Backbone as CSV, one residue per row, in Angstrom:
resi,resn,N_x,N_y,N_z,CA_x,CA_y,CA_z,C_x,C_y,C_z
1,MET,29.915,36.367,16.687,31.354,35.785,15.751,30.515,35.132,14.966
2,LYS,30.804,34.849,13.694,30.105,33.807,12.583,31.124,32.715,12.968
3,ARG,30.450,31.700,12.571,31.217,30.180,12.151,31.424,29.778,10.885
4,PHE,31.658,29.187,10.117,31.279,28.582,8.804,31.957,27.156,8.962
5,LEU,31.392,26.402,8.235,31.357,25.320,8.238,32.731,24.604,6.645
6,PRO,33.629,23.527,7.195,34.434,23.292,6.585,33.770,22.935,5.183
7,ALA,34.520,23.669,3.760,33.872,22.944,1.981,33.374,21.964,2.141
8,ALA,34.325,20.890,3.240,33.547,19.326,2.243,32.516,19.451,3.287
9,VAL,32.362,19.468,4.226,30.814,19.321,5.017,29.983,20.124,4.229
10,LEU,30.375,21.432,3.939,29.333,22.016,3.568,28.255,21.372,1.717
11,LEU,29.398,21.254,1.142,28.999,20.476,-0.514,28.094,19.554,0.171
12,VAL,28.432,18.545,1.144,27.662,17.407,1.403,26.655,17.891,1.986
13,ALA,26.432,18.940,2.691,24.788,19.068,3.034,24.185,19.555,1.919
14,VAL,24.981,20.798,1.349,24.055,21.033,0.498,23.826,19.809,-0.955
15,ALA,24.633,18.709,-0.852,24.183,18.145,-2.142,23.080,16.592,-1.529
16,ASN,23.093,16.533,-0.263,22.328,15.907,0.394,20.807,16.577,0.557
17,ALA,20.628,17.745,0.518,19.495,18.896,0.511,18.930,18.783,-1.002
18,ALA,19.685,18.938,-2.196,19.087,18.718,-3.512,18.796,17.173,-3.883
19,SER,19.344,16.750,-3.392,19.410,15.097,-3.925,18.405,13.955,-3.163
20,PRO,16.752,14.137,-3.386,16.092,13.019,-2.440,16.572,11.497,-2.677
21,ILE,16.295,10.920,-1.684,17.034,9.505,-1.480,16.287,8.855,-2.439
22,ILE,16.654,7.992,-3.194,16.146,7.297,-4.485,16.035,5.622,-4.312
23,ARG,15.208,5.300,-4.151,14.730,4.059,-3.793,15.445,3.104,-4.764
24,GLU,16.755,1.767,-4.403,17.217,1.352,-5.432,16.478,0.084,-6.129
25,PRO,16.146,-0.341,-7.543,15.186,-1.197,-7.469,15.791,-2.921,-7.044
26,GLY,14.585,-3.599,-6.642,15.175,-4.676,-6.220,15.480,-5.096,-4.624
27,ALA,15.969,-3.553,-3.881,16.296,-3.836,-2.410,14.974,-3.325,-1.676
28,ILE,15.244,-3.831,-0.566,14.102,-3.969,0.574,14.661,-3.265,1.808
29,TYR,13.213,-2.792,2.158,13.406,-1.574,3.149,12.966,-2.335,4.409
30,LEU,13.570,-1.918,5.558,12.833,-2.259,6.423,11.388,-1.425,7.453
31,SER,11.402,-0.153,6.398,10.196,0.491,6.639,9.174,0.257,6.384
32,ASP,9.560,-0.069,5.041,7.866,-1.258,4.272,7.209,-2.207,5.674
33,PHE,8.300,-2.386,6.738,7.504,-3.290,7.096,7.290,-3.042,8.626
34,GLY,7.145,-1.911,9.199,7.526,-0.931,10.332,8.304,-1.550,11.021
35,ILE,9.417,-1.624,10.593,10.917,-2.448,11.654,11.492,-1.635,11.652
36,LYS,12.466,-1.723,13.216,13.277,-0.502,12.763,14.433,-0.555,12.461
37,PRO,15.376,0.463,12.205,16.783,-0.231,11.385,17.487,-0.955,12.939
38,LEU,18.045,-1.859,11.824,18.997,-2.967,12.656,20.675,-2.307,13.303
39,ARG,20.973,-2.215,14.068,22.314,-1.467,14.746,23.165,-2.674,14.761
40,LEU,24.639,-1.997,14.178,25.340,-3.662,13.824,26.864,-2.588,14.030
41,LYS,27.824,-3.072,14.526,28.742,-2.661,15.013,30.242,-2.336,13.607
42,LEU,30.498,-1.694,13.172,31.609,-1.816,12.331,32.949,-2.164,12.772
43,LEU,33.275,-2.904,11.560,34.488,-3.449,12.391,36.217,-3.086,11.783
44,GLN,35.828,-1.967,10.644,36.978,-1.554,10.656,36.211,-0.331,9.149
45,ALA,37.341,0.543,9.020,36.932,1.360,8.593,36.399,1.259,6.796
46,ALA,35.355,1.500,6.262,34.640,0.666,5.364,34.368,2.021,4.442
47,PRO,34.517,1.548,2.715,33.840,2.600,1.976,32.378,2.499,1.688
48,ALA,31.690,3.451,1.284,30.087,3.622,1.301,30.366,4.565,-0.563
49,TYR,28.653,3.846,-0.541,28.286,4.329,-2.035,26.889,4.752,-2.285
50,PHE,26.492,6.026,-2.768,25.282,5.803,-3.036,24.351,5.566,-3.925
51,ASP,24.945,4.268,-4.586,24.203,3.638,-5.385,24.438,2.226,-5.036
52,THR,23.709,0.990,-5.398,23.745,-0.143,-5.341,25.144,-1.053,-6.583
53,ALA,25.255,0.034,-7.784,26.649,-0.137,-8.265,27.645,-0.045,-7.894
54,GLN,27.602,0.829,-7.057,28.865,1.088,-6.011,29.424,1.734,-7.540
55,THR,29.378,2.620,-7.538,29.556,4.089,-8.774,30.125,5.432,-7.834
56,ARG,29.184,5.630,-6.998,29.454,6.816,-6.413,29.194,7.069,-5.153
57,TYR,30.393,7.742,-5.108,31.568,7.302,-3.914,30.776,7.980,-2.906
58,ALA,30.222,8.047,-1.413,29.935,8.646,-0.610,30.824,9.080,0.757
59,GLY,31.796,8.417,0.749,32.371,8.356,2.192,33.409,7.560,2.492
60,THR,33.864,7.567,3.443,34.008,6.385,4.234,33.608,6.234,5.612
61,LEU,33.038,5.000,6.270,32.657,5.278,7.174,33.524,5.241,8.465
62,ARG,33.097,5.952,9.210,34.700,5.460,10.460,34.323,4.775,11.654
63,PHE,35.755,4.275,11.905,35.886,3.211,12.709,36.547,3.756,14.115
64,PRO,35.438,3.209,15.367,34.654,2.686,15.526,33.232,3.075,15.613
65,GLN,32.563,2.130,15.277,30.861,2.947,15.658,29.942,1.934,15.368
66,LEU,28.676,2.313,16.106,27.356,1.401,15.685,26.606,2.150,14.516
67,ILE,26.419,1.452,13.417,25.536,1.921,12.224,24.294,1.375,12.526
68,GLN,23.350,2.100,11.224,21.486,1.884,11.315,21.781,1.081,9.812
69,THR,21.142,0.248,9.800,20.845,-0.706,8.929,19.748,-0.570,8.102
70,GLU,19.324,-0.270,6.844,17.948,0.027,6.516,17.336,-0.344,5.500
71,ALA,18.043,-0.664,4.088,17.727,-1.643,3.767,19.066,-2.777,3.145
72,LEU,18.115,-3.995,2.355,19.563,-4.851,1.807,18.796,-5.154,0.187
73,ASP,19.516,-5.475,-0.568,19.854,-5.616,-1.969,19.910,-6.829,-2.116
74,ALA,19.546,-7.159,-3.782,19.385,-8.237,-3.934,21.078,-8.812,-3.951
75,ASN,22.242,-8.004,-4.113,23.477,-8.402,-4.058,24.026,-9.038,-2.455
76,GLY,23.302,-8.316,-1.778,23.787,-8.633,0.016,24.204,-7.083,0.043
77,LEU,24.069,-5.901,-0.520,24.707,-4.381,-0.192,23.810,-4.411,0.787
78,LEU,24.519,-3.545,1.831,23.524,-3.155,2.968,23.403,-1.486,3.099
79,ARG,22.133,-0.603,3.018,22.161,0.242,2.749,22.281,0.907,4.843
80,VAL,23.037,1.787,4.723,23.003,2.005,6.158,23.464,3.720,6.479
81,ARG,22.866,3.943,7.782,23.382,5.271,8.166,24.439,5.411,9.061
82,GLY,25.375,6.128,9.032,26.117,5.827,9.639,27.170,7.446,9.578
83,ASN,28.519,8.045,10.520,29.234,8.786,10.401,30.705,8.538,9.578
84,ALA,30.934,9.209,7.964,31.925,9.060,7.637,33.112,10.612,8.172
85,GLN,33.941,10.607,7.431,34.848,11.374,7.329,34.662,13.054,7.422
86,GLN,33.426,12.808,6.470,33.029,14.439,6.222,31.553,14.761,6.782
87,GLY,31.058,13.590,7.417,29.881,13.917,8.523,28.754,12.566,8.342
88,GLY,27.683,12.954,8.579,26.516,11.732,8.550,26.255,11.560,6.817
89,ILE,26.435,10.437,7.071,26.078,9.800,5.413,25.021,8.111,5.474
90,VAL,24.212,8.540,4.159,23.281,6.973,4.097,23.421,6.766,2.977
91,ALA,24.462,5.474,2.888,24.817,4.757,1.786,25.000,3.384,1.879
92,TRP,25.170,2.874,0.482,25.474,1.390,0.478,26.906,1.105,1.334
93,VAL,26.433,-0.404,1.673,28.346,-0.762,1.812,28.595,-2.404,2.123
94,ASN,29.289,-2.876,1.814,29.219,-4.027,1.749,29.012,-4.787,3.330
95,PRO,28.271,-5.793,3.414,28.537,-6.667,4.581,29.548,-7.296,5.487
96,LYS,30.917,-7.228,4.750,31.967,-7.975,4.576,33.024,-6.857,5.875
97,PHE,32.451,-5.602,6.351,33.026,-4.714,7.038,32.222,-4.441,8.472
98,LEU,30.955,-5.166,8.797,30.061,-5.208,9.495,29.962,-6.453,10.582
99,GLU,29.991,-7.021,11.561,29.652,-7.646,12.199,28.307,-8.298,11.815
100,PRO,28.411,-9.859,11.786,27.488,-10.529,11.135,25.749,-10.510,11.555
101,LEU,25.326,-10.334,10.620,23.806,-10.215,10.546,23.287,-11.440,11.442
102,PRO,22.369,-11.156,11.998,21.597,-12.071,12.727,21.205,-13.330,11.605
103,GLU,20.765,-14.236,12.050,20.159,-15.495,11.463,19.148,-15.411,10.804
104,LYS,19.622,-15.884,9.369,17.856,-16.042,8.940,17.707,-14.528,8.437
105,PHE,18.642,-13.845,9.042,18.137,-12.021,8.475,17.590,-11.876,6.931
106,ALA,18.485,-12.100,6.026,18.664,-12.009,4.820,16.965,-12.954,4.370
107,GLU,17.010,-13.878,4.531,15.702,-15.029,3.937,14.609,-13.978,4.846
108,ASN,14.755,-14.014,6.173,13.159,-13.679,6.366,12.918,-12.091,5.855
109,LEU,13.987,-11.605,5.856,13.775,-10.120,5.239,13.014,-10.698,3.573
110,ARG,13.679,-11.551,3.012,13.405,-11.488,1.314,12.061,-12.199,1.162
111,LYS,11.482,-13.193,2.382,10.052,-13.675,2.452,9.020,-12.744,3.016
112,SER,9.418,-11.481,4.065,8.794,-10.266,4.530,8.313,-9.626,3.168
113,GLU,9.138,-9.561,2.066,9.077,-8.935,0.737,8.009,-9.237,0.090
114,GLU,7.977,-10.878,-0.387,7.308,-11.568,-0.936,5.798,-11.459,-0.832
115,ARG,6.092,-11.484,0.869,4.033,-11.230,1.508,3.886,-10.136,1.075
116,ARG,4.710,-9.064,1.624,4.301,-7.593,1.173,3.547,-7.377,-0.656
117,ILE,4.688,-8.144,-0.845,4.017,-7.713,-2.889,2.067,-8.633,-2.604
118,GLN,2.498,-9.378,-2.036,0.968,-10.331,-2.392,0.216,-9.612,-1.750
119,VAL,0.511,-8.991,-0.973,-0.763,-8.499,0.215,-1.220,-7.335,-0.063
120,GLU,-0.498,-6.806,-1.097,-0.769,-5.147,-1.526,-1.519,-5.370,-2.796
121,THR,-1.116,-6.475,-3.535,-1.867,-6.763,-4.662,-3.704,-7.075,-4.048
122,LEU,-3.767,-7.877,-2.952,-5.072,-8.142,-2.299,-5.294,-7.336,-2.051
123,ILE,-4.845,-6.299,-1.660,-5.634,-4.991,-1.272,-6.020,-3.705,-2.278
124,SER,-5.527,-4.414,-3.208,-5.614,-3.193,-4.591,-6.980,-3.412,-4.908
125,GLN,-7.271,-5.383,-4.793,-8.738,-5.691,-5.287,-9.481,-5.791,-4.727
126,ASN,-9.506,-5.099,-3.229,-10.201,-5.107,-2.418,-10.444,-6.569,-1.462
127,GLU,-9.750,-7.670,-1.349,-10.013,-8.859,-1.133,-8.862,-8.904,-0.130
128,VAL,-9.145,-10.123,0.935,-8.881,-10.575,2.162,-7.813,-11.832,1.811
129,ALA,-7.211,-12.267,2.927,-6.819,-13.444,2.865,-6.286,-14.279,4.550
130,ILE,-6.129,-15.416,4.564,-5.854,-16.095,5.741,-4.183,-16.115,5.845
131,GLY,-4.062,-15.297,6.572,-3.189,-14.672,7.495,-2.108,-13.153,7.168
132,MET,-3.700,-12.852,6.743,-3.250,-11.163,6.821,-3.757,-10.743,8.109
133,THR,-3.084,-9.388,8.557,-3.302,-8.672,10.012,-4.748,-7.677,10.100
134,PRO,-5.184,-7.446,11.160,-6.123,-6.612,11.336,-5.864,-5.058,10.122
135,GLU,-4.766,-4.932,10.526,-4.597,-3.267,10.017,-4.762,-3.534,8.017
136,GLU,-4.680,-4.521,7.715,-3.930,-4.852,6.205,-5.778,-5.473,5.539
137,VAL,-6.455,-6.050,6.603,-7.857,-5.929,6.101,-8.523,-4.944,6.051
138,SER,-8.119,-3.957,7.072,-9.104,-2.803,7.410,-9.061,-1.776,5.981
139,ARG,-7.437,-2.103,5.360,-7.185,-1.072,4.202,-8.048,-1.739,2.847
140,SER,-7.909,-3.466,3.057,-8.431,-3.572,1.818,-9.946,-3.704,1.721
141,LEU,-10.902,-3.741,3.195,-12.783,-3.614,3.212,-12.662,-2.904,3.669
142,GLY,-11.832,-1.791,4.250,-12.345,-0.493,5.479,-12.881,-1.367,6.966
143,LYS,-13.708,-0.145,7.346,-14.530,-0.390,8.760,-15.256,-1.590,8.573
144,PRO,-15.197,-2.644,9.505,-16.298,-3.515,9.392,-17.654,-3.067,10.033
145,GLN,-18.767,-3.670,9.872,-20.240,-3.367,10.028,-20.438,-3.915,11.707
146,LYS,-19.766,-4.811,11.869,-19.799,-5.240,13.268,-18.542,-6.031,13.822
147,LYS,-18.744,-5.627,14.900,-17.077,-6.736,15.732,-17.601,-7.550,17.002
148,THR,-17.291,-8.422,17.122,-17.299,-8.977,18.593,-16.349,-10.141,18.827
149,SER,-15.993,-10.674,19.992,-14.913,-11.246,20.352,-15.343,-12.872,21.096
150,ARG,-15.180,-13.596,21.231,-15.241,-14.812,21.203,-14.030,-15.437,22.038
151,ALA,-14.084,-15.852,23.300,-12.956,-17.126,23.935,-13.277,-18.260,24.376
152,ASP,-12.414,-18.897,23.791,-12.549,-20.960,24.688,-11.116,-20.704,25.216
153,LYS,-11.126,-22.014,25.215,-9.761,-22.599,25.677,-8.502,-22.250,25.456
154,SER,-8.649,-21.873,23.706,-7.901,-21.955,22.969,-7.366,-20.682,22.598
155,GLY,-7.957,-19.761,23.556,-7.969,-18.770,23.318,-8.819,-17.180,23.148
156,THR,-8.637,-16.344,22.611,-9.491,-15.365,22.158,-9.233,-15.261,20.504
157,GLN,-10.828,-14.856,20.163,-11.071,-14.461,18.667,-11.632,-13.556,18.511
158,GLN,-11.349,-12.620,17.662,-12.100,-11.302,17.381,-12.677,-11.442,15.991
159,ILE,-13.923,-11.227,15.780,-14.228,-11.491,14.767,-15.241,-10.297,13.703
160,TRP,-14.916,-10.249,12.540,-15.664,-8.967,12.096,-16.271,-9.235,11.310
161,GLU,-17.602,-8.474,10.934,-18.532,-9.143,9.590,-18.626,-7.595,8.907
162,TYR,-18.726,-8.038,7.384,-18.704,-7.274,6.471,-19.995,-7.848,5.294
163,VAL,-21.225,-6.124,5.309,-21.881,-6.634,3.682,-21.512,-6.345,2.566
164,LYS,-21.907,-7.255,1.800,-21.562,-6.647,0.326,-22.725,-6.090,0.114
165,TYR,-22.548,-4.980,-1.256,-23.871,-4.061,-0.929,-23.710,-4.078,-3.054
166,GLN,-24.721,-4.244,-3.475,-24.739,-3.887,-4.864,-25.935,-3.024,-5.212
167,LEU,-25.554,-2.031,-6.315,-26.583,-0.675,-6.674,-27.483,-1.657,-7.628
168,ILE,-28.478,-1.207,-6.876,-29.643,-1.752,-8.253,-30.393,-0.758,-8.824
169,PRO,-30.524,-0.700,-10.486,-31.381,0.739,-10.634,-32.875,0.177,-10.392
170,GLN,-34.026,1.290,-10.215,-35.191,1.578,-10.012,-35.955,2.544,-10.776
171,THR,-36.525,2.185,-11.325,-37.223,3.449,-12.238,-38.833,3.482,-12.275
172,THR,-39.108,4.810,-12.370,-40.518,4.902,-12.237,-41.217,6.103,-13.302
173,TYR,-41.974,5.979,-13.525,-42.702,6.817,-14.791,-43.679,7.731,-13.879
174,ILE,-43.267,9.082,-14.874,-44.320,9.824,-14.003,-45.370,10.856,-15.561
175,PRO,-46.058,11.194,-14.963,-47.203,11.380,-16.007,-46.515,13.070,-16.456
176,GLY,-46.933,13.089,-18.042,-46.214,14.279,-18.348,-46.771,14.704,-19.605
177,ASN,-46.478,15.570,-20.735,-46.614,16.054,-21.743,-45.263,15.617,-22.491
178,ASN,-45.440,14.794,-24.193,-44.285,15.188,-24.630,-44.736,16.335,-25.885
179,GLN,-43.543,16.991,-26.154,-43.730,17.902,-27.425,-42.985,17.120,-28.642
180,THR,-43.893,17.416,-29.799,-43.459,16.950,-30.908,-42.896,18.816,-31.957
181,ILE,-42.064,19.151,-32.274,-41.973,20.123,-33.158,-41.998,19.410,-34.708
182,ILE,-42.828,20.086,-35.604,-42.854,19.709,-36.761,-42.578,21.212,-38.023
183,THR,-41.601,21.215,-38.593,-41.078,22.255,-39.267,-41.503,22.029,-40.972
184,TYR,-41.639,23.234,-41.224,-42.195,23.468,-42.433,-41.493,24.408,-43.339
185,ARG,-41.078,23.461,-44.608,-40.307,24.412,-45.149,-41.069,25.576,-45.994
186,PRO,-40.808,27.127,-46.312,-41.296,27.691,-47.111,-42.011,27.297,-49.094
187,THR,-42.428,27.524,-49.357,-43.335,27.297,-50.437,-43.775,28.165,-51.515
188,PRO,-44.287,28.291,-52.512,-44.968,29.372,-53.785,-46.484,29.396,-52.873
189,ASN,-46.832,28.367,-51.984,-48.143,28.647,-51.998,-48.199,29.632,-50.232
190,GLY,-47.200,29.923,-49.830,-47.105,30.305,-48.411,-46.168,29.860,-47.740
191,PRO,-45.719,30.624,-46.644,-44.493,30.596,-45.814,-43.977,29.702,-45.502
192,GLY,-42.994,29.005,-44.834,-42.751,28.715,-43.320,-42.845,28.824,-42.309
193,GLY,-43.004,27.266,-41.903,-43.067,27.853,-40.179,-42.930,26.107,-39.383
194,ALA,-43.300,26.264,-38.086,-43.241,25.111,-37.213,-44.367,24.761,-36.653
195,LEU,-44.506,23.736,-36.453,-45.846,23.212,-35.579,-45.442,22.553,-34.150
196,ILE,-45.803,23.227,-32.848,-45.986,22.317,-31.764,-46.696,21.713,-31.639
197,GLN,-46.784,20.220,-31.448,-48.057,19.212,-30.721,-47.838,18.842,-29.575
198,ASN,-48.450,18.912,-28.540,-48.240,18.453,-27.147,-48.807,16.583,-27.102
199,CYS,-48.734,16.076,-26.793,-49.009,15.375,-26.520,-48.916,14.357,-25.144
200,PRO,-49.926,13.812,-24.649,-49.941,13.219,-23.299,-49.021,11.817,-23.422
201,GLY,-47.949,11.754,-22.345,-46.967,10.808,-21.881,-46.461,10.560,-20.802
202,TYR,-45.407,9.927,-20.582,-45.022,9.515,-19.263,-42.976,10.107,-19.369
203,SER,-42.466,10.445,-18.127,-41.086,10.574,-17.908,-40.606,9.664,-17.390
204,ALA,-39.226,9.349,-17.471,-38.661,8.400,-16.445,-37.548,8.684,-15.686
205,SER,-37.914,8.245,-14.809,-36.875,8.562,-13.372,-35.868,7.674,-12.581
206,THR,-34.827,7.679,-12.748,-34.266,6.519,-12.292,-33.230,6.654,-11.363
207,ILE,-33.602,5.779,-10.009,-32.366,6.243,-8.814,-31.854,4.419,-8.393
208,TYR,-31.043,4.758,-8.105,-30.312,3.414,-7.437,-30.422,2.864,-5.963
209,VAL,-30.794,2.056,-5.582,-30.654,1.310,-4.231,-29.890,0.525,-3.694
210,LYS,-29.168,0.638,-2.947,-28.313,-0.284,-2.179,-28.754,-1.170,-1.565
211,VAL,-28.486,-2.642,-2.062,-29.272,-3.610,-1.888,-28.323,-4.865,-1.333
212,PRO,-27.820,-5.431,-0.113,-27.056,-6.123,0.584,-27.041,-7.639,-0.271
213,ILE,-26.095,-8.268,-0.512,-26.188,-8.747,-1.337,-25.168,-10.728,-0.954
214,GLY,-24.652,-10.268,-0.246,-23.904,-11.026,0.656,-23.110,-10.693,2.150
215,THR,-22.417,-11.440,2.286,-21.766,-11.232,3.573,-20.779,-12.100,3.750
216,LEU,-19.247,-11.285,4.957,-18.010,-12.098,4.288,-17.865,-11.542,6.045
217,THR,-17.438,-13.052,7.306,-17.061,-12.598,8.193,-15.447,-13.335,8.497
218,VAL,-14.888,-12.020,8.592,-13.304,-12.317,8.986,-13.195,-13.093,10.557
219,THR,-12.511,-13.752,10.866,-12.265,-14.135,11.909,-10.542,-14.131,12.695
220,PHE,-10.331,-13.441,13.493,-8.456,-13.392,13.803,-8.281,-13.987,15.055
221,LYS,-7.240,-14.492,15.098,-6.595,-15.004,16.115,-5.302,-15.175,15.699
222,ASP,-4.778,-14.565,17.490,-3.044,-14.163,17.855,-2.890,-12.799,16.351
223,ASN,-4.033,-12.055,16.466,-4.032,-10.514,15.471,-3.435,-11.244,13.959
224,VAL,-3.985,-12.720,13.456,-3.852,-12.456,12.137,-5.070,-13.280,11.469
225,VAL,-5.701,-13.078,10.235,-6.374,-14.026,9.825,-6.794,-15.553,9.990
226,GLU,-7.621,-15.822,10.845,-7.425,-17.219,10.818,-8.420,-17.970,9.778
227,ALA,-9.544,-17.403,9.978,-10.586,-18.102,9.278,-11.885,-17.154,8.254
228,LEU,-12.381,-17.682,7.129,-13.077,-16.468,6.291,-14.499,-17.386,6.068
229,ASP,-15.125,-16.494,6.398,-16.696,-17.507,5.958,-17.464,-16.721,5.432
230,GLN,-17.961,-16.751,3.914,-18.359,-15.878,3.357,-19.842,-16.686,2.745
231,SER,-20.976,-15.640,2.457,-21.911,-16.145,1.774,-21.967,-15.587,0.028
232,GLU,-22.830,-16.525,-1.390,-22.398,-15.895,-2.138,-22.830,-14.693,-2.598
233,GLY,-21.843,-13.953,-3.384,-21.957,-12.323,-3.567,-20.788,-11.701,-2.791
234,THR,-19.371,-12.533,-2.424,-19.345,-11.527,-1.128,-17.757,-10.993,-1.873
235,THR,-17.254,-10.275,-0.912,-15.751,-9.341,-1.513,-15.123,-10.108,-1.904
236,THR,-14.938,-11.347,-1.618,-13.570,-12.702,-2.026,-13.819,-13.061,-3.575
237,GLY,-15.140,-12.932,-3.434,-15.004,-13.679,-5.396,-15.488,-15.319,-5.241
238,GLY,-15.408,-15.575,-3.474,-15.626,-17.165,-3.308,-14.450,-17.804,-3.706
239,GLN,-13.352,-17.486,-3.675,-11.651,-18.035,-3.584,-11.292,-17.564,-2.693
240,VAL,-11.092,-18.753,-1.381,-9.719,-17.914,-0.494,-8.561,-18.079,-0.830
241,SER,-7.973,-16.915,-0.104,-6.438,-17.064,-0.574,-5.826,-16.901,0.416
242,VAL,-4.370,-17.638,0.860,-3.710,-17.766,2.102,-2.423,-17.021,1.914
243,VAL,-1.741,-15.979,2.864,-0.362,-15.596,2.648,0.100,-16.139,4.316
244,ILE,1.734,-15.899,4.425,1.895,-16.258,5.552,1.952,-14.884,6.414
245,PRO,1.756,-15.585,7.540,1.860,-14.924,8.771,3.078,-13.486,8.658
246,PRO,2.990,-12.126,8.920,4.134,-11.187,9.409,5.233,-12.135,9.909
247,LEU,6.245,-12.343,9.211,7.804,-12.561,10.087,8.568,-11.545,11.111
248,ASN,8.990,-12.005,12.001,10.035,-11.297,12.766,11.244,-11.987,12.357
249,VAL,11.693,-10.676,11.703,12.990,-10.766,10.621,14.315,-10.463,11.749
250,TYR,14.032,-9.959,12.683,15.711,-10.354,13.259,15.718,-10.619,14.951
251,TRP,14.052,-10.866,15.399,14.212,-11.241,16.427,14.118,-13.128,16.921
């Protein structure tokens, strides 16, 4: 016996399948920081929208329920995942319909976004900064040539060592023959033609040799970069940057 979905539910399912989730400009998404969605109680039935301008109605969230908060936009709207009258939806809702957010949630989330943008810029330039995590340093510089650890009364430190290389051209010359072709045009006194002259000479061959030009030592403590020691020619260009360590957004 076949079972059929109600028309409203079917239309929502088709729309969701055909329309990929669009990231709203200026919105901050918890998934960008590896943060699990924040679960909040719904205080009353709430209208939800597919866009932060609240022009595309998504449905009304049913009361009571726990919803998952996934993002925050510049005006304080929350992107949530929950159950509406027509089924599950992912949409934007006014926070007044939810229990209060954890203290400093919005502030810490915005600081985390500023940090993320700063770190991504450093990674794109293959640079590191004090305050970065091991995962971020690996994304920027790759695998270190050497890893060590050091323990003292203040705790344990992890030390990564990188070597900066430069490709230096080396040219060698091999004996050989150089050919010169001389072309003659036809004249009344004789036909034209070509004369090939062989002269002893040398041919050049260039290879590139990887030469170490500097080192960078990255010291981690409590899972963030605590110090950078570098010699001339290293990957950071001689200027040390500082970023704030990762924040706990709502713990």
